[in-house]
C-alpha angles and dihedrals in degrees: 000000000000096000130115093264114138118226118236115248104254097179116105117230114261114268115264111258117215120195114225113222113253117234112260110264118223111247114250110255112263117239112252112255114257109270114252121210109268130192116254094233144042092266121093138175092276095052112112116264092011123146118198133207096194130209113284093029121116119191119195110200141035121313124207127177137172092211135046121308124209113191118197096149134045129295118191099193144041120312126210122181121179088203130020127342121200122186110192128213090261095053137091129194121193104190143048119308125214119177141144087240132355138191114195123191099169139021132329119177105199142037120321 
């Protein structure tokens, strides 16, 4: 009774727990990135022979160019481009427009 006998472990080992795989949750739809102003045409500021009226620029007077013209700002006057004219969705032209080809994404007040 009071000897140095060790008692046998009578407790059973805990049951093995297996995790059940959780069903794959569909990823929450990502919010669309905020739209950045894009030019209306295939020309951009790095296109060869392209002149740019950038956002935040207002020109008062007529504009004439032998190359392409990308308008992202405001022109208060007539515009003549011997090549391509692109008016982005951030631009506004108040005057007549004369170009070999034009793509207009915003507002032109005048004859095209």
